[in-house]
N, C-alpha and C positions, 0 to 999 in steps of 0.2 A: 393600415396598413402593417403596420412599425413590425405587430404578431408574427403579421407573415414573414415577411419577407428576411426576417431575423428566427425566427424557426428554425429553417437551410442550416445546414456545417458551410464550410467557408466551399469547399469544393464542388457545389452545386447549384452555391447561391447565385439566384437571382442578379445584386448587386454586381456583383462581379462576370456574371455572364459574357463571352465575349458572343458570340451566336446567338442567342434566344432557343437553347435546347432543352432550358431549365425553365423558361417561362413560364411553364403549364404544369408547373408541380402545386399543387391547393387550392386551384381555383374552384374551387368550391360555391364563393359566396356570389351573388349577381353579377355588382361589377368587376371584369378581371383588371387586374391589377398591371399592370405594365412598369416592372422597377428601373429604377434611374439607378445611377451607376456613385461611385466610389472619387468622381473625378474624371475628365482627361474621355472617351472618346468612343463611344458604344456603339455598334451598328448588329443590329439583328434582326429575327426573323423569327416572327410565330403565324401561329392558325389559330382563330376563335371560333367559339360557336356565332352562328348569329341570335342575336338579340343582343348580346350584349354587350352595357355602353363598357368605356374606358376611365376608371377613377386611379390617376398619379399627380406623386407632387414633381410640379416642375427644379422642386429644391428643397429640402427640411436638414432641419436639425430639430432633433431628437437630445435629450438632456436627464439622463435616469439615474434611479437612486440604490441601491447605495453603489457607494463609488472607493476604492483603495484611499484613496486620502480622508484623514480624517479629518482636516477643519474642514470638508466642505461634507456641512451641518448645516439646514435651518434655524437661525440667529432663536432668543428667547424667542419664546410666540408667533411667530413666522409659522401657518402650516410650510406643511412638505408642497403641496401644490402652486403653491408662493415664493417658494425658495430655486425650484427647480424649474417657470415660470422666467422666473428675475437673471438666470441662467441662459436662455435661451432668445429671447426677444433680444437682447441687441444683438448677437449672430444673423438672424433672419431682418435686420434691420437693415446691417450694408449690402444682402443682395443689391447687383446690381445686373445688368445683359438678362432682360427676361427675354422669351423669345419662344413661337410655340407656332407649327405648320398643319397643314394636315393636306393630304396630295394638292401642295402646293399654296394653301391658301392660306393665306396669315390669322389667328385667332387676336383678336383683340382685344384689349382690355385685362392684359394680364394683371396690374395692377393693383388692381381689385381681390384680387382670386385667394390674396393670406387667410389664412385660421390655422389658432394657437387650439388646441388642446383642452379639455380636460384633463390633471390627475389619470390617469389609468396602470394596465402595467400587464406585460408582456412575462415571455423566459427564451429569452436567448439561447441561440448550441453556443455551447461552450469554444468550441476551434474557432469562434469568430472575436473571442476576447486578446488573443495573440496581431489577431487582422486587420481589425476594422478597430475596436467598442474597449477599452483594459478598462471598464465599467459591469463588463456581461460576464453573471457570476454565475451563468446555465441552470438560475434555478429564480421564483418569481420575483418581479422588481418594479419599481414605479416610475414614468416616466410621465412628462410632459413633451407633445413636440409641437414648434412652429414650424410653417412656410410656407408655399406656395402651391397650391392645388388647382388637379385643375379635372372635368367631367367630361368625358364627353356621349350621349349619348350614340346610341347604336349604332354603329358601322352597316352599308349597304354589303349588302353580299358581292365579293370579288375580291379584288385585293388593292388594298392604300399604304399611304408611304406617313406618319407621323417622328414627324420630328417635333424635339425642342430641347432649349442649352438655358442658361442659368452661368451664379458666378458672384463671385466675392473681389469687386478686383484689386484689390485691399493690399489680400493675400495672397491675390496671384493661384488662386483658385477655380476651374469654371465646369461648368456640364454641360457636357454633348450629344445628344443621344436619338438617335435614327429610331424608328421602328418598321418593318415592313410586315403588312395587316393582313393576315389571307384571312376575311370572315367565307366561314364553310354556309354552301346553303341547306338548310334543312328546318330541321322542325326551333322556336327558337320556345328557349327554358323560360319556366311558366313565372309570373311574375316579374321576369325582366319589362324594365322603359322597351317599347316599341316604335319603328317608325317603321311607314314603305318600305319597299324593296328601291323604288327607283326616287327616293325623298333626298335631302343634299344633308348630309352630319348637323350637327349643332351643336355649341359649348350651352351645356344645362348647369346649376347652380353648382357649388362648387358644393359640400355639404361641413358644416363647420364645427360637428362634432362626430368620433369614430375613431374604431382602429386607422391607425397611424406612419406615416411609413420615416423614410429614413435615408440621406445620406450625413456619413459623419467623416471626412478624412482629417478634417485643420480641429478638431474639437473641441479637443483634450491639452 
C-alpha cells in the first residue's frame, strides 16, 4: 500500500486528502485502499465498484533507507532488513487506542491485526520529502513497515460508514478517519472476493506480506 500512497504528489496525495476526492487514484488492484492520514481527523466520501474488498492501515510506520543522516546505517554484519525492522518495531509497540467500526458495528480483536513487512522497495514522489518524510529521495528506496491492518470483504451495494482510529498517546499522536462509502451496483471485478448482495460484511484475515501503507508524522 505504501508504494501506492507515496507515488502521488503532496497536493493530490490520498493521505492528505480532506474530502476523498483523490481516493480513487491508481485503484487498479483488487483490494480498494482507503488511505489513513498523517495525524488528526479526516472525513472523506468515496465511491467504489461492487465486489472490492477494502484493505487499510489502522496505523502504520515505515522505516526507509537511505536517509540524510550518515549514521543511519546497519551495524557490521546486520542485514538492511533487520536494521530497518529494529527501527520500526519500537514505534508500533507503543500504539494504543485501536478502534474500528463499520455501519456502527464495532470490529473486534484489532490487536491481532499487526503485521511487519519484509524488505521491499518503493519510489516516492519528491514533493513528499519536505512535507511528509525527509528520507524520500524520488528514486528507488528500501523500506520495512510495521503496523495494524484490516481487510474487509466486499460491502453490499449502497451506502456505508467506515470509521477507524488509533494513536500513540505517549507522543500525543492520534489518527481518526471516517469514510462515507458508496458501493456501486453493477458488474463485479473478475477475481475479487465476492459475497451476496444481502450478506453482512465480514472481517477477512489481514495479509502478512505485500505492499504496505504508512503514516509518518512523528517518526523522524
